[in-house]
C-alpha positions as CSV (number, residue, x, y, z in Angstrom):
1,X,141.3,67.0,177.6
2,X,144.7,68.4,178.5
3,X,147.9,66.6,177.6
4,X,150.9,66.8,179.9
5,X,154.3,65.4,179.2
6,X,156.4,64.0,182.1
7,X,159.9,65.4,182.0
8,X,161.3,62.4,183.8
9,X,159.8,59.4,182.1
10,X,158.8,61.2,178.8
11,X,155.3,59.6,178.9
12,X,152.2,61.6,178.0
13,X,149.3,61.8,180.4
14,X,145.8,63.0,179.5
15,X,143.7,64.7,182.1
16,X,140.3,66.3,182.0
17,X,141.1,69.0,184.6
18,X,143.8,71.3,185.8
19,X,144.9,71.0,189.3
20,X,145.8,74.1,191.2
21,X,148.1,74.7,194.2
22,X,147.9,77.7,196.4
23,X,151.3,78.8,197.6
24,X,152.4,81.2,200.3
25,X,155.6,83.2,200.1
26,X,156.6,84.8,203.3
27,X,157.2,88.6,203.4
28,X,160.9,89.3,202.9
29,X,161.7,86.0,201.2
30,X,165.2,86.4,199.6
31,X,165.9,86.0,195.9
32,X,166.3,82.3,194.9
33,X,164.4,81.2,198.1
34,X,162.8,77.7,197.5
35,X,159.5,76.6,198.9
36,X,158.9,72.8,198.7
37,X,155.5,71.1,198.7
38,X,156.1,67.4,199.3
39,X,153.9,64.8,197.5
40,X,152.0,67.5,195.5
41,X,153.3,66.6,192.0
42,X,151.6,64.2,189.6
43,X,151.3,60.5,190.5
44,X,151.8,57.7,188.1
45,X,151.2,53.9,188.3
46,X,153.9,52.4,190.7
47,X,155.4,55.9,191.2
48,X,155.0,58.0,194.3
49,X,154.0,61.6,193.9
50,X,157.0,63.9,193.8
51,X,157.6,67.4,195.2
52,X,156.7,70.7,193.7
53,X,159.5,73.2,194.2
54,X,158.8,76.9,193.8
55,X,161.8,79.3,193.5
56,X,161.4,83.0,194.3
57,X,162.7,85.2,191.6
58,X,163.1,88.8,192.7
59,X,162.1,91.4,190.1
60,X,163.7,94.9,189.8
61,X,161.6,97.8,191.0
62,X,161.9,101.3,189.6
63,X,162.0,103.0,193.0
64,X,163.1,100.6,195.7
65,X,166.2,98.5,195.9
66,X,166.8,95.6,198.2
67,X,169.9,95.3,200.3
68,X,169.8,92.2,202.5
69,X,166.7,92.5,204.7
70,X,166.4,96.3,204.0
71,X,164.6,98.3,201.3
72,X,166.5,101.4,200.1
73,X,165.2,104.3,198.1
74,X,167.1,107.1,196.3
75,X,165.4,110.4,196.6
């Protein structure tokens, strides 16, 4: 059993499986770009399923640097 705590209503929910969600991030998505999957969050009694929001966080690369839609490299 897996115990999950709801951050909105503070109740605890027990589940026997982990749900998964496959996400697709388009090439060239900018930093802080948000992808929303409506009605994919947990459902509770008398509460509609919420949205899952994925925020893209760009990581630094040792060679390439992003400037807008372009990739730059220092040689």
